[in-house]
Each structure stands twice: as structure tokens, then as C-alpha cells.
C-alpha positions in Angstrom: 11.1 -28.3 -13.3 10.8 -24.8 -11.8 14.0 -23.3 -10.4 12.3 -20.6 -8.2 11.6 -21.7 -4.7 8.4 -21.3 -2.7 7.9 -20.9 1.0 5.3 -22.7 3.0 4.4 -22.2 6.7 2.9 -25.1 8.6 1.4 -25.0 12.1 2.8 -28.1 13.8 0.8 -30.1 16.4 2.2 -32.3 19.2 5.7 -30.8 19.8 6.5 -30.9 23.5 10.2 -29.9 23.5 13.2 -28.7 21.4 14.0 -32.3 20.5 10.6 -32.6 18.8 11.3 -29.5 16.7 14.7 -30.9 15.8 13.2 -34.2 14.6 10.4 -32.5 12.6 13.0 -30.2 11.0 15.2 -33.2 10.1 12.3 -35.1 8.6 11.3 -32.0 6.5 14.9 -31.4 5.4 15.2 -34.9 4.1 12.1 -34.5 1.9 13.1 -34.4 -1.8 12.9 -30.8 -3.1 13.2 -29.1 0.3 16.0 -26.5 0.2 15.7 -25.3 3.8 13.5 -26.0 6.8 13.2 -24.2 10.1 11.0 -25.4 12.9 10.3 -23.1 15.8 9.3 -24.8 19.0 8.1 -21.5 20.6 5.8 -20.5 17.8 5.0 -24.2 16.8 5.5 -23.3 13.2 7.6 -24.8 10.4 8.9 -22.6 7.6 10.0 -24.6 4.5 11.6 -23.3 1.4 11.1 -25.9 -1.4 11.2 -26.4 -5.2 7.6 -26.6 -6.5 8.6 -29.2 -9.2 9.9 -31.6 -6.6 7.8 -31.0 -3.4 4.3 -29.9 -2.7 2.5 -28.7 0.4 1.0 -32.2 0.6 4.4 -33.9 0.7 5.6 -31.5 3.3 2.6 -32.4 5.5 3.3 -36.1 4.9 6.9 -35.6 6.2 5.6 -34.0 9.4 3.0 -36.8 9.9 5.6 -39.5 9.2 7.7 -38.0 12.0 4.8 -38.6 14.4 3.4 -35.1 14.6 0.3 -33.3 13.2 -0.4 -30.3 11.0 -3.2 -27.8 11.7 -5.0 -27.3 8.5 -5.4 -23.7 7.2 -8.4 -22.6 5.2 -7.0 -21.5 1.7 -8.3 -17.9 1.6 -8.3 -16.8 5.3 -6.9 -13.4 6.3 -4.2 -13.0 8.8 -6.8 -11.8 11.4 -9.0 -14.9 10.8 -6.0 -17.2 10.9 -4.8 -15.7 14.1 -8.3 -15.9 15.6 -8.6 -19.6 14.7 -5.2 -20.4 16.2 -6.1 -18.4 19.4 -9.4 -20.4 19.6 -7.5 -23.7 19.3 -4.9 -22.7 21.9 -7.7 -21.6 24.3 -9.3 -25.0 24.0 -5.9 -26.7 24.5 -5.3 -24.5 27.5 -8.6 -25.5 29.1 -8.0 -29.2 28.4 -4.5 -28.9 30.0 -5.9 -27.2 33.1 -8.5 -30.0 33.5 -5.7 -32.6 33.3 -3.7 -30.7 35.9 -6.7 -30.3 38.2 -7.3 -34.0 38.2 -3.6 -34.9 38.8 -3.2 -32.2 41.5 -6.4 -33.2 43.3 -5.6 -36.9 43.4 -1.9 -36.2 44.3 -3.1 -34.2 47.3 -4.9 -37.3 48.5 -2.2 -39.8 47.6 0.6 -37.9 49.2 -0.6 -37.8 52.8 -1.8 -41.4 52.6 1.6 -42.5 51.4 3.1 -40.7 54.4 1.5 -43.2 56.7 4.2 -45.7 55.8 6.8 -43.3 57.4 5.0 -43.4 60.8 5.5 -46.8 62.4 2.9 -46.0 65.1 0.2 -45.4 62.5 1.5 -48.0 60.0 0.9 -50.7 62.6 -2.8 -50.0 62.6 -3.2 -49.6 58.9 -3.5 -52.6 56.5 -0.6 -51.7 54.2 -1.7 -54.1 51.4 -5.2 -52.7 51.3 -3.8 -49.1 51.4 -1.5 -49.9 48.5 -4.4 -51.1 46.4 -6.3 -48.0 47.3 -3.4 -45.8 46.2 -3.1 -47.8 43.0 -6.8 -47.0 42.3 -6.2 -43.3 42.9 -3.1 -43.2 40.8 -4.7 -44.9 37.7 -6.8 -41.8 36.7 -3.6 -39.7 37.0 -1.8 -41.9 34.5 -4.8 -42.8 32.4 -6.2 -39.3 32.0 -3.8 -36.6 33.1 -0.7 -38.3 31.9 -2.1 -40.2 28.9 -0.7 -37.8 26.3 2.8 -38.2 27.7 2.6 -42.0 27.2 0.9 -41.7 23.8 3.6 -39.2 22.6 6.4 -41.5 23.9 4.9 -44.5 22.2 4.6 -42.5 18.9 8.2 -41.5 19.3 9.3 -45.1 19.9 7.4 -46.2 16.7 9.2 -43.5 14.7 12.6 -44.2 16.4 12.9 -40.9 18.1 12.7 -39.6 21.6 11.5 -36.4 23.2 10.7 -34.9 26.6 7.6 -37.1 26.8 9.8 -40.1 26.5 11.7 -39.1 29.6 8.5 -38.4 31.6 6.8 -41.6 30.4 9.8 -43.8 31.1 10.5 -42.2 34.5 6.9 -42.2 35.8 6.1 -45.5 34.1 9.1 -47.2 35.8 8.1 -45.9 39.2 4.5 -46.9 38.6 5.2 -50.4 37.4 7.6 -51.1 40.3 4.8 -49.9 42.7 2.3 -52.2 41.0 4.6 -55.1 41.3 5.2 -54.3 45.0 1.5 -54.1 45.5 0.5 -57.3 43.7 3.5 -59.5 44.6 5.2 -58.2 47.8 6.4 -61.6 48.7 8.7 -61.7 45.7 10.6 -58.6 47.0 10.8 -59.8 50.6 12.3 -63.1 49.4 15.1 -61.0 47.7 15.7 -59.2 50.9 14.0 -56.0 49.6 11.4 -54.2 51.7 8.8 -53.5 49.1 7.9 -49.8 48.7 5.4 -48.1 46.5 5.9 -44.8 44.7 2.4 -43.8 43.7 2.8 -40.5 45.3 6.0 -39.9 43.3 4.2 -40.8 40.0 1.1 -38.7 40.7 3.1 -35.7 42.0 5.5 -35.7 39.1 2.7 -35.7 36.6 0.9 -32.9 38.5 4.0 -30.7 38.7 4.9 -31.2 35.1 1.4 -30.3 34.0 1.5 -27.2 36.3 4.7 -26.2 34.5 3.0 -26.8 31.1 0.0 -24.7 32.1 2.3 -21.8 33.2 4.4 -22.3 30.0 1.4 -22.3 27.6 0.1 -19.2 29.4 3.4 -17.4 29.0 3.9 -18.6 25.4 0.5 -17.1 24.6 1.7 -13.7 26.0 4.8 -13.8 23.8 2.6 -13.4 20.7 0.4 -10.7 22.2 1.8 -8.0 19.9 0.5 -9.6 16.7 -2.9 -10.2 18.3 -2.9 -6.5 19.4 -2.1 -5.3 15.9 -4.8 -7.5 14.3 -7.3 -6.7 17.0 -7.2 -3.0 16.1 -8.6 -3.5 12.6 -11.9 -2.1 11.8 -14.6 -4.7 11.4 -16.7 -2.8 8.9 -16.4 0.1 6.4 -18.8 2.8 5.4 -18.7 2.6 1.6 -20.1 5.4 -0.5 -21.9 4.0 -3.5 -21.9 5.8 -6.9 -25.5 6.8 -6.2 -24.3 8.6 -3.1 -25.8 6.2 -0.6 -23.7 5.1 2.3 -23.6 1.3 3.2 -21.8 -0.4 6.1 -20.1 -3.5 4.8 -17.8 -6.1 6.4 -14.1 -5.4 5.9 -13.7 -8.5 3.7 -16.2 -7.0 1.1 -14.3 -3.7 0.6 -12.8 -3.6 -2.9 -10.2 -1.6 -4.7 -11.5 1.7 -6.0 -14.3 1.9 -3.4 -14.8 5.3 -1.7 -15.0 5.0 2.1 -16.3 7.6 4.5 -14.6 8.0 7.9 -16.1 10.0 10.7 -14.4 11.4 13.8 -13.6 8.6 16.3 -13.8 5.8 13.7 -11.0 3.6 12.5 -9.8 3.7 8.9 -10.9 0.4 7.4 -8.0 -0.1 4.9 -5.3 1.7 2.9 -6.2 4.5 0.5 -5.8 8.1 -0.6 -8.0 11.0 0.7 -10.2 12.4 -2.0 -12.3 14.8 0.1 -11.9 16.4 3.6 -9.1 16.6 6.1 -8.4 15.3 9.6 -5.7 14.3 12.1 -5.1 10.6 12.5 -3.5 8.6 15.3 -1.0 6.3 13.6 0.8 5.2 16.8 -0.2 1.5 16.4 1.7 1.5 13.0 4.5 3.9 13.5 4.9 4.3 17.3 4.5 8.1 16.8 2.4 9.4 19.7 1.4 12.7 18.0 -1.6 12.7 15.6 -0.7 13.3 11.9 -2.5 15.9 9.9 -3.9 14.6 6.6 -5.6 16.2 3.6 -6.6 15.6 0.0 -3.9 13.5 -1.7 -2.4 12.1 1.5 -2.3 8.4 2.2 -4.2 6.8 5.0 -3.7 3.3 6.5 -6.0 0.6 7.8 -6.5 0.3 11.6 -5.4 3.9 12.3 -7.7 6.1 14.3 -9.4 9.2 12.9 -9.3 11.9 15.6 -11.1 15.0 14.5 -12.4 15.8 11.0 -14.4 13.7 8.5 -13.0 12.6 5.2 -13.5 10.3 2.2 -10.8 8.1 0.7 -10.4 5.9 -2.3 -9.3 2.4 -1.5 -5.9 1.5 -3.0 -5.0 -1.7 -1.0 -7.0 -4.4 0.6 -6.3 -7.7 2.5 -2.8 -9.0 2.4 -1.6 -5.9 0.5 -2.3 -3.4 3.2 0.5 -1.9 5.4 -0.9 -3.6 8.5 -0.9 -7.0 6.8 2.7 -6.3 5.6 3.7 -5.5 9.2 2.1 -8.6 10.6 3.7 -10.8 8.0 7.1 -9.3 8.7 6.7 -9.8 12.5 5.5 -13.4 11.9 8.4 -14.2 9.7 10.8 -12.7 12.2 9.3 -14.7 15.0 9.7 -17.9 13.0 13.3 -17.2 12.0 16.4 -18.5 13.8 19.2 -16.4 15.3 22.8 -17.6 14.9 23.1 -17.7 18.7 20.6 -20.5 18.8 22.7 -23.0 16.9 24.5 -24.4 19.9 21.2 -25.0 21.7 19.8 -26.7 18.6 22.8 -29.0 18.3 22.5 -29.9 22.0 18.8 -30.4 21.8 19.1 -32.8 18.8 21.1 -35.4 20.9 19.9 -34.4 24.4 17.1 -36.9 25.1 19.1 -40.0 23.9 22.1 -38.8 26.0 19.9 -38.4 29.1 18.4 -41.9 28.7 22.0 -43.3 28.6 23.0 -41.3 31.7 19.8 -42.5 33.5 20.6 -46.2 32.6 24.2 -45.8 33.8 22.9 -44.3 37.0 20.5 -47.2 37.5 23.3 -49.7 36.9 25.8 -48.0 39.2 23.4 -47.7 42.1 22.2 -51.2 41.7 25.8 -52.4 41.7 27.1 -50.3 44.6 24.2 -49.7 46.9 23.6 -52.0 50.0 21.9 -55.2 49.1 18.5 -54.5 50.6 18.2 -51.0 49.1 19.7 -51.6 45.6 16.6 -51.7 43.6 14.7 -48.9 45.3 17.7 -46.5 45.3 18.6 -47.4 41.7 15.0 -46.8 40.6 14.6 -43.5 42.5 17.8 -42.0 41.0 17.0 -43.4 37.6 13.6 -41.6 37.7 15.1 -38.4 39.1 17.6 -38.1 36.2 14.9 -38.7 33.6 12.5 -36.2 35.1 15.0 -33.3 35.8 16.6 -33.4 32.3 14.1 -31.4 30.3 15.3 -29.8 27.1 12.4 -27.4 27.0 14.3 -24.5 28.6 17.0 -24.9 25.9 14.4 -24.9 23.1 12.6 -21.8 24.5 15.6 -19.7 25.4 16.1 -18.0 22.1 12.7 -18.0 20.2 10.6 -16.7 23.1 12.9 -13.7 23.4 12.8 -13.2 19.6 9.0 -13.4 19.7 8.6 -10.8 22.4 11.2 -8.4 21.1 10.1 -8.4 17.5 6.5 -7.8 18.6 7.6 -5.0 20.9 9.7 -3.5 18.1 6.6 -3.4 15.8 4.7 -1.6 18.5 7.4 1.1 18.5 7.6 1.4 14.7 10.7 -0.8 14.3 10.1 -3.7 12.0 12.8 -6.4 12.3 13.0 -8.7 9.2 14.5 -11.7 11.0 16.3 -12.9 14.1 19.7 -12.7 12.3 19.2 -8.9 11.8 18.3 -8.5 15.5 21.5 -10.3 16.5 23.7 -8.3 14.0 22.3 -5.0 15.3 23.6 -6.0 18.8 27.2 -5.9 17.5 27.1 -2.5 15.7 29.8 -0.1 16.7 29.5 2.3 13.7 26.3 3.9 12.2 26.6 5.4 8.7 23.9 7.9 8.0 23.0 9.0 4.5 22.3 12.7 4.8 19.4 13.4 2.5 16.1 12.1 3.8 17.7 10.6 6.8 19.4 13.4 8.8 17.6 15.9 6.8 14.0 16.0 5.5 15.1 15.2 2.0 13.3 18.1 0.3 14.2 21.8 0.0 12.6 24.3 2.4 12.7 28.1 2.7 14.9 29.0 5.6 15.3 32.8 5.1 13.3 35.6 3.5 15.1 38.9 3.3 13.6 42.0 1.7 14.6 45.3 3.5 12.0 48.0 3.2 9.4 45.9 1.5 5.9 44.7 2.5 7.0 41.1 3.1 3.5 39.6 3.0 2.7 41.3 -0.4 6.1 40.4 -1.8 5.7 36.8 -0.8 2.3 36.7 -2.5 3.9 37.9 -5.7 6.7 35.4 -5.5 4.3 32.5 -4.7 2.0 33.4 -7.6 4.9 32.9 -10.0 6.2 29.7 -8.4 2.7 28.1 -8.4 3.1 27.8 -12.2 6.4 26.0 -11.9 7.1 22.3 -11.4 10.7 22.8 -10.0 11.4 21.4 -6.5 12.7 24.8 -5.4 9.4 26.4 -6.6 7.4 23.9 -4.6 9.4 24.8 -1.5 8.6 28.5 -1.9 4.9 27.7 -2.4 4.9 25.5 0.8 6.5 28.4 2.7 4.0 30.9 1.4 1.0 28.7 2.2 2.3 28.2 5.7 2.4 32.0 6.1 -1.3 32.1 5.0 -0.8 34.9 2.4 -3.3 35.8 -0.3 -3.2 34.1 -3.7 -2.8 36.3 -6.8 -3.4 35.6 -10.5 -0.6 35.5 -13.0 -0.1 36.0 -16.7 2.7 35.6 -19.2 4.4 32.9 -17.1 7.8 31.8 -18.5 10.1 29.1 -17.1 13.7 29.9 -17.8 15.7 26.6 -17.7 18.6 26.5 -15.2 17.8 30.1 -14.0 14.3 30.6 -12.7 10.9 31.9 -13.8 9.2 35.1 -14.8 5.5 36.3 -14.9 3.3 39.2 -14.6 1.4 39.4 -11.3 -1.0 42.2 -10.4 0.3 44.2 -13.3 3.9 43.9 -12.2 6.8 42.0 -13.8 8.2 39.5 -11.3 11.4 37.6 -11.6 12.6 34.8 -9.2 15.7 32.7 -9.7 19.5 32.6 -9.3 22.0 35.3 -9.8 22.4 34.5 -13.5 18.7 35.3 -14.1 19.3 38.7 -12.4 22.4 39.4 -14.5 20.7 38.4 -17.8 18.0 40.9 -17.0 20.6 43.6 -16.5 19.9 44.0 -12.8 22.4 44.3 -10.0 22.0 43.3 -6.4 22.0 46.2 -3.9 24.7 46.0 -1.2 22.3 44.8 1.6 21.1 41.9 -0.6 24.6 41.0 -1.8 25.9 40.9 1.8 22.9 38.6 2.9 23.5 36.4 -0.2 27.2 35.9 0.8 26.1 34.9 4.3 23.5 32.4 3.0 26.0 30.9 0.5 28.6 30.4 3.3 25.9 28.3 5.1 25.6 26.1 2.0 22.1 27.4 1.2 20.7 28.1 -2.3 19.9 31.7 -2.9 16.8 32.8 -5.0 16.7 36.5 -5.9 13.4 38.4 -6.3 13.0 41.3 -8.7 9.8 43.4 -9.1 9.3 46.0 -11.8 12.9 45.8 -12.9 14.4 46.2 -9.4 16.1 43.5 -7.2 14.1 43.8 -3.9 14.7 40.6 -1.9 16.0 37.1 -1.7 15.1 33.7 -0.2 17.5 31.1 1.3 16.6 27.5 0.5 18.1 24.4 2.0 17.4 20.8 2.8 16.8 21.3 6.5 17.9 19.0 9.3 15.1 17.1 11.1 14.4 18.4 14.6 15.1 15.0 16.1 18.4 14.2 14.3 20.9 15.9 16.7 19.3 14.4 19.8 19.2 10.9 18.3 22.9 11.1 17.1 23.9 12.2 20.6 22.1 9.2 22.1 24.0 6.8 19.7 27.3 8.4 20.6 26.5 8.1 24.3 26.2 4.3 23.7 29.8 4.2 22.4 28.7 4.1 18.7 30.6 6.2 16.2 28.2 8.1 13.9 29.5 8.8 10.4 27.7 10.9 7.7 27.7 10.3 3.9 26.4 12.7 1.3 26.7 13.6 -2.4 26.9 17.3 -1.4 30.1 19.4 -1.6 32.5 19.4 1.5 31.2 22.9 2.6 27.6 21.8 2.8 28.6 18.4 4.4 30.6 20.3 7.1 27.7 22.6 7.8 25.2 19.7 8.3 27.7 17.6 10.3 28.5 20.4 12.7 24.8 21.1 13.1 24.1 17.5 14.4 27.4 16.8 16.2 29.1 14.5 13.7 32.9 14.8 13.4 33.5 12.3 10.6 31.8 12.5 7.2 32.2 11.6 3.5 31.3 14.3 1.0 30.7 14.2 -2.8 29.9 10.4 -2.6 28.1 9.5 -5.8 25.3 6.9 -5.6 27.4 4.0 -7.1 30.1 4.7 -4.5 27.9 4.4 -1.4 28.4 0.7 -1.0 32.2 1.2 -1.4 32.0 3.7 1.5 30.5 1.0 3.6 33.2 -1.5 2.6 35.9 1.1 3.5 34.5 1.3 7.0 34.2 -2.5 7.3 37.9 -2.7 6.2 38.7 -0.8 9.3 37.3 -3.7 11.4 34.0 -2.0 12.1 30.6 -3.5 12.3 28.5 -1.1 10.3 24.8 -0.2 10.4 23.8 1.7 7.3 20.7 4.0 7.5 19.1 5.3 4.3 15.8 5.9 2.5 16.4 6.1 -1.2 16.6 3.8 -4.2 20.3 4.5 -4.6 20.8 3.5 -0.9 19.8 -0.1 -1.5 23.3 -1.5 -2.5 24.8 0.2 0.6 22.0 -1.2 2.8 22.7 -4.7 1.5 26.5 -4.3 1.9 26.3 -3.1 5.5 26.4 -5.6 8.4 22.9 -4.5 9.1 20.8 -2.1 7.0 18.1 0.2 8.4 15.6 1.7 6.0 13.7 4.8 6.9 10.0 4.0 6.5 9.3 7.0 4.3 11.8 5.6 1.8 11.4 3.4 -1.2 10.2 -0.3 -1.2 13.6 -1.2 -2.8 15.4 0.3 0.2 13.1 -1.5 2.6 13.7 -4.8 0.8 17.4 -4.5 1.1 17.4 -3.6 4.8 17.3 -6.0 7.8 15.3 -3.4 9.8 12.7 -0.9 8.7 11.9 2.2 10.7 8.3 3.2 10.2 9.0 6.8 11.2 11.4 9.1 9.4 13.1 9.7 12.7 16.6 8.7 13.8 15.4 7.9 17.3 14.2 4.6 15.6 17.8 3.7 15.0 18.5 4.1 18.8 15.4 2.0 19.6 16.4 -0.8 17.2 20.0 -1.0 18.6 18.9 -0.8 22.2 16.2 -3.4 21.6 18.7 -5.7 19.9 21.2 -5.4 22.8 18.6 -6.1 25.5 17.2 -9.1 23.5 20.6 -10.7 23.1 21.4 -10.1 26.8 18.1 -11.8 27.6 18.9 -14.8 25.3 22.3 -15.2 26.8 20.8 -15.2 30.3 18.2 -17.8 29.1 20.9 -20.0 27.6 23.1 -19.7 30.6 20.3 -20.7 32.9 19.2 -23.6 30.7 22.7 -25.0 30.4 23.6 -24.5 34.0 20.3 -26.1 35.1 21.1 -29.3 33.2 24.8 -29.2 34.0 24.1 -29.1 37.7 20.7 -30.8 37.8 21.6 -34.1 36.1 24.6 -35.0 38.3 22.7 -34.1 41.5 19.7 -36.2 40.3 22.2 -39.1 39.6 23.3 -39.0 43.3 26.6 -37.1 43.0 26.0 -35.4 46.4 25.1 -38.7 48.2 28.7 -39.8 49.0 29.6 -36.4 50.4 26.4 -35.2 52.1 24.1 -38.2 52.1 21.6 -36.2 49.9 19.5 -37.8 47.2 17.2 -35.7 45.0 13.6 -36.8 45.2 12.0 -37.3 41.8 9.2 -35.0 42.9 11.7 -32.2 43.6 13.2 -33.0 40.2 9.8 -32.6 38.6 9.3 -29.3 40.3 12.7 -28.0 39.2 12.1 -29.2 35.7 8.8 -27.3 35.5 10.4 -24.2 36.9 13.2 -24.2 34.4 11.0 -23.6 31.4 8.8 -21.1 33.2 11.8 -19.1 34.4 13.1 -18.8 30.8 9.7 -17.7 29.6 9.3 -15.2 32.4 12.7 -13.8 31.7 11.8 -13.4 28.0 8.5 -11.7 28.9 10.4 -8.9 30.7 11.1 -7.6 27.2 7.5 -6.5 27.0 8.4 -3.6 29.3 11.2 -2.5 27.0 11.4 1.2 26.2 14.4 3.0 24.6 16.1 5.2 27.2 
């Protein structure tokens, strides 16, 4: 038996409310070998973690079918885009079928309603054969029940056979009771008159209830489709073909599915990048907004990575394919968003517990309502009043709003986050981010760029361009990170490139070479001292100033004379100070952590507006620093990018990994920021807060709706105000409850970080 678990995702058919999801989940959880099962009513998916030796995909499907529901079969080797397109096609067909059912019900209800009103006008009723009218109304109502409402009754019957109940049970019992009573009153009116009951028919009630419920479902399905728009948008931006350059040099357009690892692909201006790879020839600027949320194009050249579905803006280039299919960055993002949308937030637990027992409880309340009205109402009106209130309770008590309250908000917010370069691993991470009051930032690669850069070049009385060319010529031969920083700086200045000879790397001190016939030294003060050189007063004074700013000083000597120096530091990102200020404005304390000495830490902290920091923190101690903050009663978000940040990211209440960081850091984090920009932290926290507010609003509305609606439907207001709730109004209110929750969740589509 294998000990490692596997995860299977099933598309569930036939769920109509949260009670359905709860029953499917229970059936799956009871299956031998299943470790954990989550069923999401909003996404209509089940995510099952199971032991392969004890359960198989086939047994999981059997568990769903045995519960009375279906499973949409997936082709084994379909891509995310193909799978999404197929599901969209199936949903579109279901939507059209639902609209036809609604059109039939609404059209017939509009005829049945005014005809039923004739009974309320004695002057007209006297000239209309009531018995004949009742039979005509019965004939009109039959298509409403047999076609438009058929799936409600089929689902209720299936639930009865499987000893469960759902929303369709309430609708079927309620409308069925009203219809059967009406049929009896039509076929045998004499039986009722002998009991002292004036026979009445409720065909208008039955037809209108079904029409209103179907209207609600049409609006609900349309809104649910909009909640997953983000994934469809991402997948829709993929290129359909790629221009592959064959070894012979010929260019061939092939479908994306036929692109293979190692292929060379040509991308022209205005075209989409087909898949992930590395540029081998040419350069361009690419619009990566759909992956990272970054609005400005990114310059790319030989050796730089490119990603599928991004848009080439200007130049033409060729790249070698390094990832295809499910391994691409886009596929990874889509998978992450899908997993997050299928996950369950802790805040949803109460709603799940209520939904699990909701329908049976409502049936009991409806039966009690019937019994009480039948016992207490005046003799001639007992049965009609008991029936009307029984039906009203069943119809108004829909658990859909409870089941949609949390997952729809999660679906919209995770999709919106992906659009803005914030990838949320699961709903639990989203909820945890809502509670954050302290953000701990690792300095290197998070607040700063994470690599050294030349900040100062000082050489009084020298030709700066020529001197920089000499220095760069030496450093091009070195592999040291500081040398790379000098070369980047020189290249940015656009200076000339000179040849070198006699290059020598001097460990721990610097490098030396002959350039243009001159001996050039570049390195630290010890290199200068070993060469028997001294630093002139102007250079010494400048060096002291740079050292006080926690910068590394590189001295330059030419032909045996110290002539200049460079200041090198890991520079602060342009956006860091503004992002930190935004976090502080939200009442969040921002703390910095670094392995640098206290002097350097103080300099960087002051530069970005941080007052509390931890210096000289070794990599193994980073998680301990998080624990220390948590011991103060804080809810800590840790932001980092490196391999040694992973334990701290895992220890934090919520970890946020900068996208430019390592895969290990991203795995340990609950949220991944696709851009190396701290504004993403602000976006993640603000999105979390707005999402949880929306969920709380949804849950409040759903609970209040049922808490008030059921007693009113049962006739609670009748003794005080003489008011009874019409079953038709109950149906309208029930439909509006689900639609209002969905509409409130869809407001998150307009989210933008302030």
C-alpha cells in the first residue's frame, strides 16, 4: 500500500444547493481510502485527497453517483484551456436549456395568473363556468410542471431514494402539494364542500413559483459564470499557434499543442509568445501585464526568460522552448487559481454546518406550520390556510444563499488577484491575510533589489568616461558579484570596451590587469596597501563618507597611482518606501529583518521609513524572529524571496513570496507576488480585507433572510397584522436571496488597491 496521497478533482453534475454539496462531500469522505474531501457548490467541483492503494478515481466517481449525482468525464490528456472550453460549452448548453424552461413557465404563468383572478371578482365569476376554467388551468399548468419543473421533481425523487434532501425537495414538495390539492379541488369539488371547505385551486401559485425560481436560477447561473471570468480571460490570451524555426531554417506555423521542448520559435512585433523559453537571438519589449499586473513593458534580450501568452511589443526575437503545456508559468497560475477557488475558508464552516441540516429542519418546520394552522384556523379555512403557509415555508427556505456566500467571493477575489499579479494559494491564506497587523520584510531582494549596484563614482581631475572604460575592462574578466555590478554600471553609461592582458584575480581583495598599456588595479583598501599605494585626501574623505552610508568602497589605481573610487551597495527599490507608507497608513506595523550589521540596517530602515528592525539575523534564525513577533501577540505576514526565507515564510501566519524568488520560497508561502514590488503586499492585504468584508455581508444577509423569512412564511405576523406571505412572494424572495449574494460578490471584480 502506498503511503503518499494523491489528489483528484471531479466536476460534479446535479448539485442545486449547499445541502447537495454537503451530501456529496459526506459520501466521498466515507469512501475507504479518502483522507479529505471538499465539495464546492459555487465551482461545482470536488477535490479529494486519497490513498491510491485503497481508493481509485473510479471508486470516487462511484461514491458521487451513489449519492445521486453525476460526474462530468474529463478527457485524460486535455490541457487547461481545452478543459475550460469544454466546461464553458456545457455550461452554455445548460444555460440555454434553463432559459427555455423559464420561458415556458413564465409564458404560461402570465396566462394562468389573470385567469385565476377571475375567481376574485364575483361579478365576472358568475358568468364563467368555474369547473371548466379549473380544467383549463390544469391543462395550462401541466407543461409547467412536466417540462419546466421536471428537473426539480426528478432531483427530489433521486434524493428520496438516496435518503437525502436538498433545495429541490423543498420546491417539489411545496409546489407538488399545491398542485395536487388543486387537482383534487378540480376533479372532486363536492368532497370539499361536504367538509364545509370552499374548494380553491392554486395553479397560479404553482406555475408562478416555478417561473420565479427558474428566473432566479437563470440569473444565478449567469452570475456564477461571471465569477470564473478571470481564468477564462487568462486562458483566452494564449497564442493558438507558434512559428517554429526548423533546423533547416524554414519557418513553420504549428498548433500550440505541437510545440516541443528545445524548439526555436520566432516572435514578431505584435505577436503573442507561444510558450515559455529563453531568448537566443534579438531583443524586444514585452507586455507581461496579464501575468504580473505590471503595466509597463519589460525590456528583454539574449539570455532573458519569456513567458507564454505575453505580448511582444516592438522588436523581433527567437527563443528556445524550455517549458510546454502544464509546466508553463501561465498553466501554473491557472492551476493555483483553480485550487484556490476550490478551497474552503475557515469562515465558511458555520454555513456548512447549517447547510448540512438545513433542509430536514425546514421540512419539520413546514409540517409543524401545517399542523398548527390546521388545528387553530377557522373550520372552513383550515386546509387552505394550512396548505398556503406550508408551501410558503418550504419555498422561502432556500439554502442556496448560504452555500454561495463564501465560495463566490473567493472565486472572484482569487481571479482578481491573479489579474493584478497576486497569486493566492487557498482561501485559508486569503482569510489569514485579513487579520495581519505586522508585516516582516526581509531586506535583501525584498526592500532592496538583492544585488549590488554602483551608486557613486568619484575621480577628481580624471576623464571619467575613459577611467570607467579601464575599470570595466578589468572587471569583465572577473566573476565576482561586485565586478558584475561595475560592468552593468559601465554598460549603462555606454562607454567604449577595451582589451585587457595579464588579468589576475586577487582573492578577497580585487583584481589587476593591463589595459591599453596601463596597469590597472581595482579592489578594497587592502589591495591598495599591498601595492604600496596611499589614498589622496580627497579620496580618503569620500571613502569615509561612503562607509558611513554602509556602502562598499572599491579603489581604482592606474599606473601606480590611486585616482578614483566607486561606491557599491544593494540599492533600495524605487517603490519600497511608498508601499511601506501605504501599509503603515492601514495601521500595520512594518518591521525589517536583515543579516547586515546594525549600521547598514539603520541606513536602509531610515531610507524607507521603518522604525523597528532586526540586524545580523542569520538565515537559521529568521523563523525564530517570526516566532518572537508572534509571541508578542501579533499576526505576522512574512515577505521574502530567497531559499533561506522558506522556514520563516512557513512559520509566519501568512507567508508572501516575491515572484522573482526561488520555487522553494513560493512553495512555503500562502501568497505569491508575481512582481518584485512591495505594492503587491498592499494589494494582497487590501484584497483580503475587502473579500472577508464581502463574505461577512453575504453570510449576514443569508442568515438574516432565513431567520426572518421562515417565521413570516409560517404566519408569525398574522395574529398581529393579519398578514400572510403568499407562496409566490416567497418564491420571488427566495430567488432574490441567491442573486443578491452573487451580485454582492461580483462587486469584487471592480477591486483596485487604493
